[in-house]
SEVEXMAR-139369 format. One line per 2 residues: number of its first residue (from 0); their letters; for each residue x, y negated, z negated of N, C-alpha, C, O. Coordinates in pm, 1 decimal. Layout:
REM SEVEXMAR-139369
NUM = A = X Y Z X Y Z X Y Z X Y Z  ...
REM end
This chain:
REM SEVEXMAR-139369
0 = MT = 2803.5 1592.0 899.0 2689.1 1506.6 924.2 2726.8 1403.8 1030.1 2838.1 1351.4 1029.0  2635.2 1375.0 1120.9 2663.7 1279.4 1227.4 2641.6 1137.8 1180.2 2580.9 1113.6 1075.8
2 = EN = 2692.6 1043.4 1259.9 2675.5 902.4 1224.8 2528.6 861.8 1227.3 2484.7 784.0 1142.6  2451.7 913.4 1323.9 2308.9 881.2 1332.1 2233.5 927.0 1208.3 2144.9 856.5 1160.0
4 = AD = 2267.8 1044.4 1156.7 2202.0 1094.3 1036.1 2232.2 1003.4 917.6 2144.6 977.2 835.2  2357.6 954.7 908.9 2393.2 862.2 801.8 2311.2 734.6 810.9 2261.6 684.8 709.8
6 = NS = 2296.6 681.3 932.9 2220.5 557.6 951.9 2073.4 575.7 916.7 2013.7 487.8 854.6  2014.2 688.5 955.3 1871.9 708.5 925.6 1849.5 722.9 775.7 1746.9 678.0 724.6
8 = NK = 1943.6 784.7 704.0 1929.9 796.0 558.8 1936.6 659.1 493.5 1861.8 631.4 399.7  2024.8 573.9 541.8 2035.9 439.0 487.1 1908.1 360.0 512.5 1862.4 285.6 425.7
10 = EN = 1850.4 376.1 631.6 1727.8 304.5 665.5 1612.5 348.5 575.7 1530.0 265.9 536.6  1605.9 477.0 542.6 1498.4 527.4 457.7 1507.7 471.3 316.1 1405.2 455.1 249.9
12 = KV = 1627.6 441.4 268.5 1646.4 392.9 133.3 1618.0 244.1 120.3 1607.9 193.3 8.6  1604.7 172.5 232.6 1589.8 27.7 230.8 1451.7 -15.8 181.0 1438.2 -126.1 128.1
14 = EK = 1350.6 67.1 196.7 1215.3 27.4 159.2 1207.9 -12.1 12.0 1254.0 59.9 -76.7  1148.8 -128.0 -10.5 1141.8 -182.9 -145.3 1019.7 -129.7 -219.8 918.2 -95.2 -159.4
16 = LY = 1031.8 -124.0 -350.4 917.5 -85.1 -433.2 828.9 -204.8 -461.6 706.8 -191.1 -469.2  889.4 -323.4 -477.6 814.0 -443.6 -511.8 859.3 -561.4 -426.1 975.4 -571.9 -386.7
18 = YS = 764.4 -648.3 -399.2 790.0 -769.3 -322.0 750.2 -889.7 -406.1 649.5 -886.1 -476.8  828.6 -995.3 -398.5 794.9 -1118.5 -470.5 681.9 -1189.9 -397.2 652.0 -1159.0 -281.8
20 = IG = 620.3 -1284.4 -464.4 511.1 -1360.1 -402.6 562.3 -1438.0 -281.3 490.5 -1453.6 -182.6  685.4 -1486.3 -288.8 744.2 -1557.4 -175.8 763.4 -1467.4 -54.8 738.7 -1508.8 58.5
22 = EV = 807.4 -1344.2 -78.8 824.7 -1248.8 31.0 690.8 -1214.9 95.9 681.2 -1205.5 218.3  588.4 -1196.8 14.4 455.8 -1165.2 68.1 402.6 -1284.3 148.2 346.5 -1266.4 256.3
24 = AD = 420.0 -1404.3 95.9 374.9 -1524.0 166.9 447.2 -1536.4 301.0 385.5 -1571.2 401.7  577.1 -1508.2 302.7 654.4 -1515.1 427.5 606.3 -1411.5 529.0 604.1 -1439.1 649.0
26 = MF = 567.8 -1292.9 482.2 519.6 -1187.7 572.9 399.5 -1234.5 653.3 382.0 -1195.9 768.8  316.7 -1318.3 591.3 192.9 -1361.8 655.3 196.1 -1508.4 698.1 96.6 -1561.8 746.9
28 = SV = 311.0 -1572.6 679.3 327.9 -1713.9 713.6 221.0 -1801.1 647.8 158.2 -1884.9 712.5  202.0 -1779.3 518.4 105.7 -1858.1 440.5 175.6 -1910.8 315.4 287.4 -1869.9 283.9
30 = NT = 109.8 -2000.8 245.3 163.0 -2054.5 120.0 142.0 -1954.6 6.7 50.1 -1872.7 10.2  228.3 -1962.8 -93.3 213.6 -1875.1 -209.6 81.6 -1902.1 -282.8 27.1 -1812.8 -347.7
32 = SL = 30.6 -2025.0 -272.3 -96.3 -2056.4 -339.0 -210.6 -1972.9 -280.8 -302.5 -1934.7 -353.3  -205.3 -1944.2 -149.3 -308.8 -1860.1 -87.9 -298.2 -1716.6 -140.6 -399.5 -1650.6 -163.6
34 = IR = -175.9 -1669.7 -159.4 -155.8 -1535.0 -213.1 -215.6 -1526.9 -354.0 -286.3 -1431.5 -386.6  -186.7 -1627.3 -437.1 -241.9 -1628.5 -573.6 -394.8 -1635.8 -569.6 -462.3 -1568.7 -647.7
36 = YW = -448.9 -1716.7 -479.3 -594.2 -1731.4 -469.0 -658.9 -1598.5 -428.3 -756.5 -1555.6 -489.9  -605.1 -1533.9 -325.7 -661.6 -1406.0 -281.9 -648.4 -1300.3 -390.3 -734.8 -1213.6 -403.8
38 = EK = -541.8 -1307.2 -466.6 -523.7 -1213.1 -577.6 -639.3 -1226.8 -676.7 -689.6 -1126.5 -727.3  -681.5 -1349.8 -704.7 -793.0 -1373.2 -797.3 -926.5 -1332.4 -736.4 -1015.0 -1283.1 -806.3
40 = EF = -940.2 -1353.3 -605.5 -1067.5 -1328.0 -538.0 -1093.0 -1180.7 -505.3 -1208.1 -1137.1 -502.6  -988.0 -1104.9 -480.8 -1003.2 -966.0 -437.0 -946.1 -871.1 -541.7 -827.0 -874.9 -572.8
42 = SI = -1032.3 -786.9 -594.7 -991.6 -695.9 -702.1 -898.8 -584.0 -653.9 -838.4 -514.8 -735.8  -886.7 -565.2 -521.2 -799.8 -458.4 -470.0 -652.0 -497.0 -476.5 -565.2 -413.3 -451.6
44 = IK = -623.2 -621.3 -509.3 -485.0 -666.9 -521.8 -452.2 -677.7 -670.0 -509.9 -758.4 -742.8  -358.1 -594.1 -712.4 -325.3 -588.6 -854.7 -173.4 -586.7 -872.5 -115.8 -480.9 -898.0
46 = PR = -108.2 -702.2 -859.4 37.5 -701.5 -875.5 76.8 -678.9 -1021.4 3.4 -713.4 -1114.0  193.2 -620.6 -1038.2 250.0 -609.4 -1172.1 315.7 -742.8 -1203.9 343.3 -823.1 -1114.8
48 = KS = 340.0 -764.5 -1330.7 410.0 -886.6 -1371.2 540.8 -845.4 -1438.7 544.9 -752.4 -1519.1  647.3 -917.5 -1403.6 776.3 -891.0 -1466.5 774.6 -949.6 -1607.5 679.0 -1016.6 -1646.6
50 = KK = 880.4 -924.1 -1682.6 889.5 -980.2 -1817.8 883.6 -1132.0 -1814.9 837.5 -1194.8 -1910.3  930.2 -1190.7 -1705.7 926.5 -1336.6 -1691.2 790.0 -1387.2 -1642.9 766.6 -1507.9 -1637.0
52 = GN = 701.3 -1295.1 -1609.0 568.7 -1333.4 -1562.0 557.9 -1346.7 -1410.6 454.9 -1390.8 -1359.7  663.9 -1308.6 -1337.4 660.9 -1314.7 -1191.5 579.4 -1198.8 -1135.4 587.7 -1086.0 -1183.9
54 = RM = 500.8 -1228.5 -1032.9 420.7 -1124.7 -968.5 512.3 -1034.0 -886.8 603.9 -1080.8 -819.2  486.0 -903.5 -894.2 560.4 -805.1 -816.7 457.3 -720.2 -741.9 385.4 -640.6 -802.2
56 = FT = 451.3 -738.3 -610.6 351.6 -672.2 -528.2 405.9 -541.0 -472.6 520.4 -534.2 -427.9  323.0 -437.2 -475.6 360.9 -306.8 -421.5 330.5 -302.9 -272.0 268.3 -394.0 -217.3
58 = KS = 375.3 -196.4 -207.7 344.8 -176.6 -65.9 192.5 -170.1 -46.5 139.8 -220.8 52.6  123.2 -108.0 -141.0 -22.7 -98.9 -134.6 -87.2 -237.6 -140.8 -182.8 -265.2 -68.3
60 = DV = -34.5 -324.9 -227.9 -85.1 -462.5 -235.2 -65.0 -533.2 -101.8 -154.2 -603.7 -54.6  52.3 -514.6 -40.9 82.5 -579.1 87.5 -13.2 -527.4 195.2 -61.6 -604.8 277.7
62 = EN = -40.3 -396.9 194.3 -135.2 -340.4 291.4 -275.1 -398.9 270.4 -345.9 -426.5 367.2  -314.9 -417.7 144.5 -445.0 -478.9 116.7 -447.9 -624.6 161.3 -549.0 -671.5 213.5
64 = FH = -337.1 -696.9 141.2 -329.0 -833.9 192.3 -344.0 -834.4 343.4 -409.5 -921.8 400.3  -282.5 -735.7 408.1 -292.1 -728.5 553.7 -436.6 -708.6 598.2 -480.9 -768.6 696.1
66 = LI = -509.4 -624.2 525.8 -651.7 -604.1 554.6 -729.8 -734.4 539.0 -807.7 -772.2 626.4  -708.0 -801.7 427.3 -777.9 -928.0 399.9 -740.5 -1031.5 504.9 -827.2 -1101.7 557.0
68 = FN = -611.8 -1041.2 536.2 -563.8 -1136.7 635.6 -632.2 -1110.9 769.2 -676.0 -1204.5 836.2  -641.5 -983.7 807.8 -707.3 -948.2 933.5 -853.3 -991.1 933.9 -901.1 -1048.7 1031.5
70 = LV = -923.9 -963.1 825.1 -1066.4 -997.1 819.3 -1089.2 -1148.1 818.1 -1177.2 -1198.5 887.9  -1009.7 -1220.4 738.5 -1034.1 -1363.4 717.9 -968.9 -1449.1 825.8 -1035.2 -1533.2 886.6
72 = KE = -841.2 -1428.9 849.8 -766.3 -1516.4 939.5 -778.5 -1476.5 1086.5 -787.5 -1562.7 1173.9  -778.8 -1345.5 1113.8 -780.2 -1300.9 1252.4 -921.3 -1278.8 1305.3 -948.2 -1304.5 1422.7
74 = RG = -1010.7 -1231.7 1220.3 -1147.9 -1205.1 1265.9 -1245.3 -1314.6 1225.1 -1361.6 -1312.2 1265.3  -1199.1 -1410.5 1145.6 -1279.8 -1527.8 1113.1 -1390.2 -1506.4 1011.6 -1486.2 -1583.5 1009.1
76 = MT = -1379.9 -1404.8 928.1 -1482.7 -1381.3 826.3 -1464.5 -1478.6 710.4 -1354.9 -1529.5 686.7  -1571.7 -1503.1 640.1 -1562.4 -1580.5 516.6 -1506.7 -1489.1 407.5 -1505.2 -1367.0 422.5
78 = LK = -1461.1 -1549.2 298.4 -1412.9 -1466.3 187.0 -1525.1 -1378.7 134.4 -1503.9 -1262.0 101.5  -1644.4 -1435.6 126.7 -1760.2 -1359.8 78.5 -1788.2 -1240.7 170.5 -1815.9 -1130.3 123.6
80 = GA = -1780.8 -1264.1 301.5 -1804.1 -1156.9 398.1 -1697.2 -1049.5 390.3 -1726.8 -930.3 399.4  -1571.8 -1092.5 373.2 -1460.9 -996.7 362.8 -1475.0 -912.4 235.5 -1453.5 -791.3 237.8
82 = KK = -1511.4 -977.8 124.4 -1530.5 -903.6 -1.5 -1639.3 -799.2 14.3 -1624.1 -684.7 -28.4  -1749.8 -840.0 76.2 -1863.4 -749.7 95.0 -1822.4 -630.1 181.7 -1854.1 -515.6 149.6
84 = KL = -1752.2 -657.6 291.2 -1710.5 -551.2 381.8 -1616.2 -453.1 311.6 -1629.0 -331.8 328.2  -1522.2 -505.5 233.6 -1428.6 -418.0 162.7 -1497.9 -340.0 51.1 -1462.5 -225.3 23.7
86 = KE = -1595.1 -401.7 -12.1 -1666.8 -334.3 -121.1 -1757.1 -224.0 -66.1 -1762.0 -114.0 -121.3  -1828.2 -253.6 42.4 -1924.6 -158.0 95.9 -1859.1 -41.2 168.6 -1905.3 72.5 159.2
88 = NK = -1749.6 -70.3 242.3 -1692.1 36.8 322.7 -1545.0 11.9 351.2 -1506.8 -14.7 465.2  -1462.8 20.6 247.7 -1319.8 -5.3 263.0 -1254.6 97.7 354.5 -1165.8 63.6 432.6
90 = ED = -1297.7 223.1 345.5 -1236.3 329.1 425.6 -1250.2 301.8 575.3 -1151.9 311.7 648.7  -1370.2 267.8 621.5 -1390.4 237.2 763.9 -1315.9 110.5 804.0 -1259.7 103.2 913.3
92 = TT = -1315.4 11.6 716.7 -1244.8 -112.7 744.7 -1096.0 -85.0 761.1 -1033.2 -136.8 853.4  -1039.9 -4.9 673.8 -898.8 32.4 681.9 -871.5 110.6 809.7 -773.3 84.5 879.1
94 = HN = -957.8 206.0 840.6 -941.8 287.9 961.5 -944.8 199.8 1086.5 -860.3 214.1 1174.8  -1041.7 109.3 1093.9 -1051.4 19.9 1209.8 -928.3 -68.9 1221.2 -879.4 -94.4 1331.2
96 = FE = -878.7 -115.7 1107.8 -759.8 -200.1 1108.8 -638.3 -122.6 1160.1 -557.9 -176.0 1236.6  -625.3 3.7 1117.8 -513.6 87.1 1163.8 -520.3 108.6 1314.5 -417.5 108.2 1382.2
98 = II = -641.0 127.2 1366.8 -658.0 143.7 1511.8 -614.7 15.8 1583.8 -543.0 22.1 1683.7  -657.6 -99.2 1533.9 -620.5 -227.5 1594.3 -469.1 -245.3 1591.9 -409.7 -288.0 1690.9
100 = KT = -407.1 -212.6 1479.2 -262.3 -226.7 1465.7 -190.6 -136.1 1566.7 -93.7 -178.4 1629.7  -237.5 -13.1 1582.0 -177.1 80.2 1676.9 -192.6 29.6 1819.7 -98.4 36.0 1898.7
102 = LK = -310.6 -20.3 1852.7 -333.3 -72.9 1987.8 -244.5 -194.3 2016.1 -194.2 -209.2 2127.4  -224.9 -280.7 1916.9 -135.7 -396.6 1935.6 7.0 -350.3 1960.6 76.7 -406.0 2045.5
104 = NI = 51.1 -247.8 1886.6 186.2 -194.4 1906.6 202.3 -134.1 2045.5 305.5 -153.0 2109.9  101.2 -62.0 2091.9 104.4 -3.1 2226.4 109.8 -113.9 2331.0 184.4 -104.7 2428.5
106 = RE = 30.2 -218.8 2310.1 29.0 -331.9 2404.4 166.5 -396.6 2412.1 215.7 -424.9 2521.3  229.1 -420.3 2296.4 362.7 -480.5 2294.9 463.9 -391.0 2365.6 550.7 -439.7 2438.0
108 = ML = 452.5 -260.5 2344.6 543.1 -166.1 2409.6 524.1 -170.3 2561.4 621.8 -171.8 2636.4  398.5 -172.1 2606.4 370.3 -176.3 2750.1 419.5 -306.3 2812.8 472.7 -305.1 2923.8
110 = IG = 402.6 -417.0 2743.6 451.9 -545.9 2793.6 604.2 -540.6 2805.8 660.8 -589.8 2903.4  670.1 -480.8 2706.7 815.4 -465.5 2711.4 859.1 -382.0 2830.6 956.4 -416.0 2897.8
112 = IR = 787.5 -272.4 2857.5 819.7 -187.5 2972.0 798.3 -264.2 3101.4 880.7 -257.7 3192.6  687.3 -336.9 3109.3 658.3 -416.6 3229.9 767.8 -518.9 3253.8 811.8 -538.1 3367.2
114 = DD = 812.0 -584.6 3147.1 914.0 -687.7 3161.2 1049.1 -628.9 3201.9 1129.8 -696.5 3265.8  1073.8 -503.1 3164.9 1198.9 -436.8 3202.7 1199.7 -391.8 3349.1 1305.7 -366.0 3406.0
116 = L = 1080.9 -382.7 3409.5 1073.4 -335.9 3549.5 1114.1 -439.3 3647.9 1112.7 -413.9 3768.3
REM end
């Protein structure tokens, strides 16, 4: 086995099953109180609780937070508007968000290439 294959296997194992509320808050540069508030407001976020009562968020919860963050913080929707949009058509909202994310990644890549020239 080559060294590159060893490194890629290690990278694949790094993905976490659960994230703490602090880790999720850091991902979005927000306070943990906002995470708790959105958890109460949006039924699509359902963290597990540890024996100590600590919230443990899955990758799916983080993706849902990303959707909510995009609608509320980046697109300026109200919580009521974001709830309505997710309730009425979550699939299209998710699809549109994925397109936006891909376009942002392409833009960053192109800027990097331009800066290297």
